[in-house]
Backbone bond lengths (Angstrom), bond angles and torsions (degrees), N, CA, C in turn:
res aa  C-N    CA-C-N  psi(-1)  N-CA   C-N-CA  omega(-1)  CA-C   N-CA-C  phi
1 M - - - 1.439 - - 1.531 108.70 -
2 K 1.307 116.60 136.10 1.455 121.32 179.13 1.519 109.75 -112.37
3 T 1.313 115.86 140.66 1.455 121.27 173.39 1.509 107.50 -94.35
4 R 1.330 116.44 120.49 1.461 120.26 -179.16 1.513 112.70 -100.23
5 V 1.321 117.30 -33.32 1.458 120.72 -176.40 1.524 109.09 -131.87
6 N 1.328 115.75 135.51 1.456 122.62 177.05 1.527 106.36 -129.22
7 L 1.340 116.83 106.55 1.463 121.46 -173.82 1.519 112.12 -105.90
8 K 1.325 115.82 142.96 1.458 122.03 174.57 1.521 108.55 -91.04
9 P 1.341 117.39 154.63 1.467 119.76 178.52 1.530 110.72 -54.95
10 G 1.332 115.19 135.96 1.453 120.72 179.85 1.515 113.16 100.44
11 Q 1.325 117.23 -20.19 1.458 119.73 177.61 1.526 109.46 -75.75
12 K 1.336 114.86 160.10 1.458 120.73 179.79 1.536 109.30 -57.13
13 G 1.333 115.77 129.71 1.463 120.73 -178.92 1.515 113.31 101.27
14 T 1.352 117.57 1.41 1.467 120.17 -178.85 1.529 112.66 -120.65
15 K 1.337 117.93 -0.48 1.466 121.79 -172.10 1.534 113.01 -54.85
16 R 1.320 117.02 -51.87 1.473 120.11 -178.44 1.530 111.75 -64.22
17 L 1.317 115.48 -37.70 1.465 118.98 -179.53 1.525 111.34 -69.97
18 V 1.333 117.75 -34.39 1.465 120.62 175.00 1.524 109.38 -64.63
19 E 1.328 117.35 -40.91 1.470 120.75 176.70 1.526 110.84 -61.75
20 Q 1.328 116.31 -38.20 1.470 121.24 -176.73 1.530 111.93 -75.90
21 Y 1.337 117.84 -46.00 1.466 121.31 -172.07 1.522 113.67 -104.23
22 G 1.332 118.66 -16.99 1.461 121.72 178.63 1.519 112.42 62.31
23 D 1.346 115.69 -138.00 1.470 121.40 -177.30 1.524 113.16 -69.44
24 A 1.330 117.80 -11.85 1.464 120.63 179.19 1.529 111.92 -74.49
25 L 1.334 117.15 -16.68 1.465 120.56 -178.20 1.522 110.11 -74.36
26 I 1.320 116.29 125.48 1.464 122.64 178.70 1.518 110.54 -97.88
27 C 1.333 117.68 -50.26 1.460 120.70 179.18 1.532 110.21 -162.37
28 V 1.328 114.33 164.54 1.461 122.58 176.95 1.519 106.56 -123.18
29 R 1.326 116.57 131.66 1.465 120.69 179.80 1.517 109.66 -120.58
30 Y 1.312 115.38 140.14 1.458 121.48 172.82 1.526 106.66 -107.74
31 R 1.321 115.68 119.86 1.459 121.92 -178.09 1.521 109.19 -114.68
32 Y 1.327 114.66 149.77 1.464 120.26 -177.31 1.524 109.40 -130.50
33 D 1.335 115.07 131.75 1.455 121.19 179.08 1.531 107.65 -109.96
34 A 1.329 116.79 110.31 1.464 121.85 -177.01 1.531 111.78 -67.97
35 K 1.336 117.76 -30.98 1.467 120.37 -178.36 1.522 111.98 -69.47
36 T 1.322 116.32 -44.58 1.465 119.51 -176.81 1.525 112.55 -96.59
37 H 1.327 117.18 -4.92 1.467 122.75 -178.92 1.525 110.92 56.98
38 K 1.336 115.21 47.12 1.456 120.69 179.80 1.517 110.68 -124.10
39 Q 1.331 114.06 150.36 1.458 122.33 174.48 1.519 107.42 -110.58
40 Y 1.324 117.25 136.80 1.453 122.16 178.26 1.522 108.99 -122.58
41 K 1.328 115.59 137.54 1.447 120.79 173.09 1.527 106.16 -108.25
42 T 1.334 116.92 123.17 1.455 120.99 -180.00 1.517 108.63 -120.85
43 V 1.332 115.16 154.44 1.458 120.24 177.16 1.517 109.20 -125.74
44 E 1.318 114.84 148.37 1.457 120.85 172.28 1.511 106.08 -112.33
45 I 1.339 115.91 123.49 1.461 120.27 -177.74 1.523 110.05 -129.33
46 I 1.312 115.15 157.88 1.471 121.62 174.49 1.518 106.98 -85.88
47 V 1.331 116.58 124.47 1.461 119.98 -179.69 1.524 112.46 -107.44
48 S 1.345 117.53 -16.59 1.459 119.68 174.75 1.521 108.77 -157.61
49 E 1.313 114.56 159.19 1.459 120.74 -179.58 1.521 107.59 -141.84
50 S 1.337 116.44 135.04 1.461 120.43 177.69 1.523 108.97 -153.26
51 E 1.324 115.57 161.28 1.462 121.06 177.91 1.522 109.16 -69.79
52 W 1.333 115.35 145.73 1.457 120.60 -179.35 1.518 108.62 -152.69
53 T 1.298 116.00 135.20 1.458 121.64 175.94 1.519 107.39 -114.27
54 P 1.333 117.25 119.11 1.467 118.39 -179.49 1.524 110.78 -65.06
55 P 1.326 116.98 143.80 1.465 119.56 178.64 1.526 109.71 -67.79
56 A 1.316 115.18 151.33 1.461 120.46 178.77 1.526 109.03 -66.52
57 K 1.327 116.06 135.92 1.458 119.62 178.70 1.525 109.81 -65.40
58 Y 1.309 115.12 -40.27 1.459 121.64 177.13 1.528 107.86 -129.76
59 P 1.328 118.75 126.68 1.468 119.98 176.60 1.531 110.47 -63.59
60 D 1.339 116.31 151.90 1.467 120.00 178.01 1.524 110.16 -54.40
61 G 1.303 115.64 140.13 1.457 121.46 179.35 1.514 113.73 92.94
62 T 1.324 118.09 -15.26 1.461 120.92 177.45 1.519 108.71 -65.54
63 L 1.309 116.23 136.99 1.459 119.96 178.35 1.527 109.99 -89.16
64 V 1.313 115.54 132.35 1.460 121.00 175.65 1.517 108.57 -115.57
65 S 1.323 115.13 149.57 1.463 121.03 -178.98 1.523 109.65 -89.81
66 L 1.316 115.79 131.57 1.460 121.89 175.31 1.510 108.84 -123.21
67 K 1.319 116.04 128.98 1.462 119.64 173.93 1.517 107.35 -91.59
68 I 1.306 115.43 116.69 1.458 122.00 179.30 1.524 106.71 -121.17
69 G 1.304 115.96 127.56 1.466 120.82 -178.43 1.520 112.15 -58.27
70 I 1.325 115.47 151.62 1.461 121.51 -176.96 1.528 112.63 -62.64
71 N 1.321 117.45 -28.04 1.467 120.98 -179.13 1.527 112.82 -94.64
72 E 1.315 117.86 1.24 1.463 121.26 -179.02 1.529 109.93 -90.61
73 M 1.316 115.01 71.16 1.464 121.32 -174.57 1.535 112.29 -64.94
74 A 1.324 117.37 -37.23 1.468 119.86 -179.20 1.529 110.12 -62.37
75 L 1.354 117.26 -43.58 1.466 120.17 178.23 1.528 111.68 -66.85
76 Q 1.317 116.56 -38.57 1.461 119.70 177.47 1.528 110.32 -62.27
77 N 1.327 117.00 -41.21 1.468 120.92 178.49 1.522 111.01 -65.30
78 Q 1.340 117.02 -38.18 1.467 119.86 176.46 1.523 110.60 -64.29
79 A 1.321 116.75 -42.36 1.469 120.30 178.85 1.526 110.42 -61.29
80 R 1.323 117.31 -43.69 1.477 121.22 176.75 1.523 111.33 -61.04
81 A 1.341 116.32 -42.38 1.463 121.49 -175.43 1.527 112.30 -63.16
82 V 1.303 117.44 -28.71 1.472 120.00 -179.10 1.527 112.23 -99.11
83 G 1.325 117.11 11.29 1.461 120.19 174.85 1.512 114.78 98.95
84 G 1.309 117.01 12.15 1.458 119.95 179.04 1.518 111.63 -77.34
85 R 1.322 114.94 157.74 1.469 119.18 177.01 1.529 109.51 -141.16
86 W 1.292 116.38 152.51 1.453 124.21 -177.88 1.518 109.32 -81.49
87 N 1.333 117.57 132.06 1.454 122.60 175.41 1.518 107.06 -106.69
88 K 1.320 115.51 108.41 1.461 121.20 -173.94 1.533 112.24 -65.94
89 Q 1.347 117.44 -38.46 1.460 120.33 -177.94 1.538 111.60 -66.36
90 Q 1.316 117.31 -44.93 1.461 121.17 -176.90 1.526 112.91 -88.21
91 Q 1.323 116.99 -12.94 1.468 122.28 -178.41 1.526 111.55 60.12
92 V 1.347 116.23 43.36 1.464 122.16 177.73 1.523 109.28 -139.37
93 W 1.325 115.21 162.18 1.455 121.20 171.88 1.521 107.91 -92.05
94 L 1.324 117.65 133.49 1.462 123.10 175.76 1.527 107.36 -101.87
95 V 1.330 115.86 117.37 1.462 121.48 -174.59 1.527 108.51 -124.60
96 P 1.352 117.62 133.55 1.460 119.76 177.45 1.527 110.68 -64.89
97 V 1.324 117.10 140.41 1.477 121.62 -175.63 1.525 111.57 -58.53
98 R 1.295 119.03 -45.01 1.460 121.39 -177.49 1.527 109.97 -54.65
99 S 1.291 116.24 -43.70 1.456 121.14 -179.67 1.520 111.48 -78.19
100 W 1.308 116.82 -34.56 1.461 121.36 -176.53 1.526 111.94 -61.25
101 K 1.357 117.00 -32.85 1.460 121.12 -179.60 1.523 111.52 -61.45
102 S 1.321 118.04 -24.83 1.475 120.53 -176.43 1.539 111.98 -87.91
103 L 1.320 118.49 -5.68 1.475 119.96 -179.95 1.504 111.85 -69.88
């Protein structure tokens, strides 16, 4: 099945569905099945809403690698100021995530 049209609420072809679903309507899709020679109209709607906090990508204290150019002294000083240290083997600065967010 191929999706040929993806409409947002308010666009031509969505009026009745906006009346039916209101603000819960996310989009309307027109799909076509070449095998059965049928057209399908589908809707995406919001069925529930709740608070959610995304998990941290890196927990506090995790060290992340930053490549800072050799002549970028101001950035190197900032990395040092937040607890970063130079890793000679990897040729990168290792900076704790909690501090890195403030750079």
